[in-house]
C-alpha positions in Angstrom: 30.9 50.1 -2.3 32.2 50.3 -5.9 34.8 52.5 -7.6 34.3 52.5 -11.4 36.9 54.1 -13.6 37.7 56.7 -10.9 40.1 59.5 -11.8 41.2 62.5 -9.9 43.2 65.6 -10.9 43.4 69.1 -9.5 42.7 71.3 -12.5 42.1 70.7 -16.3 45.7 71.1 -17.2 47.2 69.3 -14.2 48.4 65.7 -14.3 46.1 62.9 -13.2 46.8 61.8 -9.6 44.5 58.9 -10.1 43.0 57.4 -13.2 41.0 54.2 -14.0 40.8 53.1 -10.4 38.5 50.0 -10.1 37.7 48.3 -6.7 34.8 46.8 -4.8 34.7 47.1 -1.1 32.5 44.7 0.6 30.8 45.2 4.1 32.6 43.9 7.1 36.2 44.0 5.3 39.4 45.6 6.3 41.3 47.0 3.3 44.9 48.2 3.4 46.0 50.8 0.8 49.8 50.7 0.1 52.1 52.8 -2.1 55.0 55.2 -2.0 55.1 58.8 -1.0 53.1 61.1 -3.4 51.4 58.2 -5.2 47.9 59.4 -4.4 47.0 57.4 -1.2 45.5 60.4 0.6 43.7 61.5 -2.5 42.1 58.1 -2.8 41.1 58.1 0.8 39.4 61.5 0.6 37.6 60.2 -2.4 36.3 57.1 -0.5 35.2 59.2 2.5 33.3 61.6 0.1 35.4 64.6 1.0 36.5 65.0 -2.6 34.7 64.0 -5.7 36.0 62.1 -8.7 37.0 64.1 -11.8 35.8 61.2 -13.8 34.2 57.8 -13.0 31.8 57.0 -10.1 31.9 55.9 -6.6 28.6 54.1 -5.6 27.2 52.2 -2.5 29.0 54.5 0.1 27.3 53.8 3.4 25.2 56.6 4.9 27.5 57.1 7.9 31.1 57.5 6.8 33.9 58.7 9.1 37.4 59.9 8.2 40.6 60.4 10.3 43.0 62.7 8.4 46.8 62.5 8.5 46.8 66.1 9.9 43.9 67.0 12.3 43.0 70.7 12.0 42.9 71.6 15.7 42.7 75.4 15.4 39.0 75.5 16.1 37.3 77.8 18.8 35.8 74.7 20.7 36.7 72.4 23.5 37.4 68.9 22.7 34.2 67.7 24.4 32.1 70.4 22.7 33.7 69.6 19.3 32.9 65.9 19.6 29.3 66.5 20.8 28.7 68.9 17.9 29.9 66.3 15.4 27.7 63.7 17.0 24.7 65.9 16.5 25.8 66.5 12.8 25.9 62.6 12.5 22.4 62.3 13.7 22.7 61.7 17.4 20.5 63.5 19.8 22.1 66.1 22.1 22.3 63.9 25.1 23.5 60.9 23.3 26.1 63.0 21.4 27.5 64.4 24.7 27.6 60.9 26.3 29.5 59.4 23.4 31.9 62.4 23.3 33.0 61.6 26.9 33.1 57.9 26.3 35.2 58.1 23.1 37.7 60.5 24.9 37.9 58.3 27.9 38.4 55.3 25.7 41.5 56.8 24.1 42.9 58.2 27.4 41.9 61.8 26.8 38.9 62.1 29.1 40.6 64.7 31.2 40.9 67.0 28.2 37.2 67.2 27.5 37.1 70.9 28.6 40.4 71.8 27.0 40.3 74.1 23.9 41.4 72.3 20.7 44.1 74.8 20.1 45.7 74.0 23.3 45.8 70.3 22.9 49.2 68.4 22.2 49.6 66.7 18.9 49.1 63.3 20.6 45.9 64.3 22.2 44.6 66.1 19.1 45.1 62.8 17.3 43.0 61.1 19.9 40.3 63.7 19.3 40.5 63.0 15.6 40.1 59.2 16.2 37.3 59.7 18.7 35.2 61.8 16.4 35.4 59.2 13.7 34.0 56.5 16.0 31.1 58.5 17.4 28.3 57.3 15.3 29.3 53.7 14.5 30.2 54.5 10.8 29.5 52.0 8.1 32.8 53.2 6.4 35.8 54.2 8.5 38.8 55.7 6.5 42.0 56.1 8.4 44.9 58.1 6.9 48.0 57.4 9.1 45.5 57.4 12.0 48.0 55.7 14.4 50.7 58.3 14.0 51.2 60.4 17.2 49.2 58.1 19.5 50.7 56.5 22.5 51.0 52.7 22.6 47.7 52.3 24.7 45.7 54.5 22.2 47.2 52.6 19.2 46.2 49.2 20.8 42.6 50.7 21.4 42.4 51.8 17.8 43.4 48.4 16.7 40.4 47.0 18.8 38.1 49.7 17.4 39.0 48.6 13.9 38.1 45.0 14.7 34.8 46.0 16.3 33.8 48.0 13.1 34.5 45.1 10.8 32.8 42.6 13.1 29.6 44.9 13.1 29.6 44.8 9.3 31.4 48.1 8.7 34.2 48.6 6.0 37.5 49.9 7.2 40.1 51.3 4.8 43.5 52.4 6.1 46.9 53.6 5.1 49.9 53.3 7.5 53.6 53.6 7.0 54.3 50.8 9.4 54.3 47.6 7.4 53.5 45.6 10.5 50.3 47.5 11.2 47.4 45.0 11.3 49.6 42.8 9.1 47.6 39.6 9.8 44.1 41.0 9.5 43.4 42.8 6.1 40.8 41.0 3.9 42.2 42.9 1.0 45.3 44.8 0.0 45.8 47.2 -2.8 48.9 49.1 -4.1 48.8 52.4 -5.9 51.2 52.4 -8.7 51.2 55.0 -11.5 47.9 56.4 -10.5 46.1 53.0 -10.7 45.0 50.6 -8.0 46.5 47.0 -8.1 45.3 44.1 -6.0 48.2 42.7 -3.9 48.4 39.0 -3.3 48.2 37.7 0.3 51.4 37.8 2.3 53.5 40.3 4.3 52.8 43.9 3.6 55.5 45.6 1.4 57.1 48.5 3.3 56.5 51.9 1.9 59.7 53.2 3.4 63.2 51.9 4.3 64.0 48.7 6.0 63.3 48.4 9.7 65.6 47.4 12.5 64.2 45.6 15.6 64.0 47.7 18.7 65.8 46.6 21.9 64.8 48.1 25.3 65.0 51.8 25.8 68.3 52.1 23.8 67.3 53.2 20.3 70.7 52.3 18.8 69.0 49.2 17.3 65.8 50.8 16.2 66.2 53.4 13.5 68.6 54.3 10.6 69.7 57.9 11.2 69.8 59.8 8.0 72.9 62.0 7.3 72.6 65.1 5.2 68.9 65.8 5.8 68.0 69.5 6.1 67.1 70.5 9.6 64.5 73.1 9.0 61.3 72.2 10.8 57.8 73.7 10.2 56.1 75.3 13.1 53.5 72.5 13.6 52.6 72.4 17.3 52.8 68.7 18.3 53.2 67.4 21.9 53.5 64.0 23.0 54.5 63.2 26.7 57.1 60.8 28.0 60.2 61.0 25.9 63.3 60.0 27.7 65.9 62.5 28.9 68.8 60.3 28.6 70.1 56.9 27.6 69.0 57.1 23.9 71.8 55.8 21.8 70.7 56.4 18.3 73.9 56.4 16.1 75.1 59.9 15.3 75.0 61.0 11.6 77.9 62.8 10.3 81.6 62.3 9.1 83.1 59.1 10.3 79.8 57.5 11.4 78.7 54.7 9.2 75.0 55.4 9.1 74.5 53.0 6.1 72.3 53.4 3.1 68.7 54.5 3.7 65.9 53.6 1.2 62.5 55.2 1.1 61.0 57.9 3.1 62.4 59.3 6.4 60.7 60.8 9.4 62.0 63.9 11.2 61.1 64.2 14.9 61.5 67.6 16.6 61.7 67.2 20.4 62.6 69.3 23.5 63.4 68.0 26.9 63.1 69.2 30.5 65.9 71.4 32.0 69.1 69.5 32.2 68.1 66.6 30.0 70.6 64.9 27.7 69.7 64.9 24.1 69.5 61.6 22.2 72.8 60.7 20.5 72.5 61.6 17.0 70.1 64.6 17.6 71.1 67.9 16.3 70.0 71.4 17.6 66.9 72.6 16.0 66.2 76.3 15.0 64.2 77.8 17.8 65.2 75.2 20.4 65.0 71.6 21.0 66.6 68.9 18.9 66.0 67.1 15.6 66.1 63.3 15.2 65.8 61.9 11.7 65.0 58.2 11.2 63.9 55.8 8.6 60.1 56.0 8.2 59.7 52.3 8.5 60.9 52.5 12.1 59.5 55.8 13.2 56.5 54.0 15.1 59.2 51.9 17.0 61.1 55.1 17.9 58.0 57.0 19.0 56.9 54.0 21.1 60.3 53.9 22.9 60.0 57.6 23.5 56.5 57.5 24.7 57.1 54.9 27.3 60.2 56.4 28.9 60.7 58.8 31.8 61.0 61.8 32.5 58.8 63.3 29.8 60.0 65.2 26.8 58.0 67.4 24.4 57.5 66.3 20.8 57.0 69.5 18.8 56.6 68.0 15.3 56.7 64.7 13.4 57.2 65.2 9.7 57.6 62.6 6.9 60.1 63.6 4.4 60.5 62.2 0.8 
C-alpha cells in the first residue's frame, strides 16, 4: 500500500491538515503513528481505511478487506450487538451463517458474549469498545486500522487485542495503530512514523516518544504513584455515556490538586475521567464533584491507561461515565 503526495483539508479555504504525505506499508507489518494532539493522526487513519479520500495525491494498493476501529464508537444504532456484527459480516462478504457464527465468536473472545442480545444503545462504553474491536476482526482484514482502540477496554480485552494484532500481521495483514500509551506494543512495530507539521516523518528504531506527559509507575491499588493530577482544569464533562465496571470504592490515593498541594508541572495532554460509585463509596483522593453527579479525576494522558487498569481490576465496582482527552 502506497501513499503518494497525499494531502487533506476540509474546505478549499481551510488550512491543510496533511500535505505531502509519503509512505509505503508492506504486507505483514505493524506500523505505529505518533504525534501530538491535533496533528492529524485520526485524519490520516481515516484516509488509510478509505473512510475519507485525499484532497490531493493518491493512495494505492489498499487491501480489499479493510477494517477500522474509531476512537469513538457510534453505538446509537437500533440493533443488538450480535445483530450489528452479523450484519457487518454479511457486508464484508460472509454468508449469513458464517457471519452469525463469527459475531458470537468475536464477542466471546473479548469477554462480551453475554451482551449479544443487548441493544447497542444500552451497552457500557467498555462493552461498546469491545463491539467496535470485534467488528474489525470479523472478516480477517488485510488492513487493520486502530485509532486508540485499546482505550476503554479492560486488561483482559487489551491483551486479547494485542494477540489479535500479532495474528493479523502473522497472516500477512498490515496493522496501523495510534495509541496515547507510549508502551503500547513498544517492542513490536516494524515501522514508526511521526506526524509533524502535516507531514509524515519516519522515526528511527528505539523507544516510542510519548505524545503526552511523563508517566509515573503504578504501585498496587493505590494510585498515588500512578498519575499526575492536573490542577486548574475545567470540570465540565460532556454527556458521553461510558460505563466500565470494577472501579474501587476506596483506597485510591491520587494526590489532590488545589492550593498547598504540589502537583508538579504537567506536560502534554491530560485525560479527565468521570466516575460514580455505589452508595456509601469513598471517592478517590483528588477527585472533585462533577455536575450531574459522580466525580472527576484528571490525570496525565501518558498514565491514563495505568489508572484505568487499576480502576478496572478493583472491587467493588464503580461506573465510568466518560473518559475524555484534553489538550
